[in-house]
C-alpha positions as CSV (number, residue, x, y, z in Angstrom):
1,M,56.2,36.6,-32.0
2,I,54.3,38.5,-34.8
3,S,56.5,39.3,-37.7
4,K,56.5,42.5,-39.2
5,N,56.0,41.3,-42.7
6,L,52.4,40.0,-42.0
7,S,49.2,41.6,-43.2
8,L,47.1,43.4,-40.7
9,Y,44.6,40.4,-41.0
10,Q,47.3,37.9,-40.4
11,K,48.6,39.6,-37.4
12,R,45.0,39.9,-35.9
13,H,44.4,36.2,-36.5
14,I,47.8,35.3,-34.6
15,E,46.5,37.6,-31.8
16,I,43.1,35.8,-31.6
17,V,44.7,32.5,-31.4
18,N,47.3,33.6,-28.8
19,N,44.4,35.0,-26.8
20,K,42.6,31.7,-26.9
21,V,45.5,29.7,-25.8
22,A,46.2,32.2,-23.0
23,K,42.4,32.0,-21.8
24,A,42.5,28.1,-21.9
25,V,45.6,28.0,-19.8
26,M,44.4,30.4,-17.2
27,D,40.7,29.0,-17.2
28,Y,41.8,25.3,-16.8
29,G,45.1,25.9,-14.7
30,L,47.0,24.2,-17.3
31,I,50.4,25.8,-16.4
32,E,51.3,26.8,-12.9
33,N,54.3,28.8,-11.6
34,G,57.6,26.8,-11.7
35,D,56.2,24.3,-14.4
36,K,58.4,23.0,-17.0
37,V,56.5,22.5,-20.2
38,L,57.7,20.5,-23.1
39,V,55.8,20.9,-26.6
40,A,56.1,18.2,-29.0
41,V,56.8,19.7,-32.3
42,S,55.9,17.6,-35.4
43,G,56.9,20.5,-37.7
44,G,53.2,20.9,-38.8
45,K,51.2,24.2,-38.3
46,D,49.3,23.3,-35.5
47,S,52.4,22.3,-33.1
48,L,54.2,25.4,-34.3
49,V,51.4,27.6,-33.5
50,L,51.1,26.0,-30.0
51,L,54.8,26.7,-29.5
52,D,54.4,30.3,-30.7
53,A,51.3,31.0,-28.6
54,L,52.9,29.6,-25.3
55,T,56.1,31.7,-26.1
56,A,53.9,34.9,-26.5
57,F,52.0,33.9,-23.3
58,R,55.2,33.4,-21.3
59,Q,56.4,36.8,-22.2
60,Y,53.4,38.5,-20.7
61,K,54.6,36.9,-17.4
62,F,51.2,35.8,-16.4
63,K,52.8,32.5,-15.3
64,N,56.5,31.9,-14.7
65,F,57.3,28.6,-16.4
66,E,60.1,26.9,-18.6
67,L,59.2,26.1,-22.2
68,E,61.1,23.6,-24.3
69,A,60.3,22.2,-27.8
70,L,61.2,18.6,-28.8
71,H,61.3,17.3,-32.3
72,I,62.1,13.5,-32.9
73,E,62.9,12.6,-36.5
74,I,62.2,9.0,-37.3
75,L,64.0,7.9,-40.3
76,I,62.1,4.7,-41.7
């Protein structure tokens, strides 16, 4: 989901990342119709970008799958 407050450069960068994730999913058959995908989210940039890219991928309806995020905070 690209925010309206981003620069054209930032929007293009997000689009490139989303396209690379979609290509990997399709090329390697990582997700099939009916799959349930759980993304472990640490709160860091990498896991949040992955979650955002998979959300965008799902909206284009290339594959019909469920998507959930999981974050476990361990207080030590």
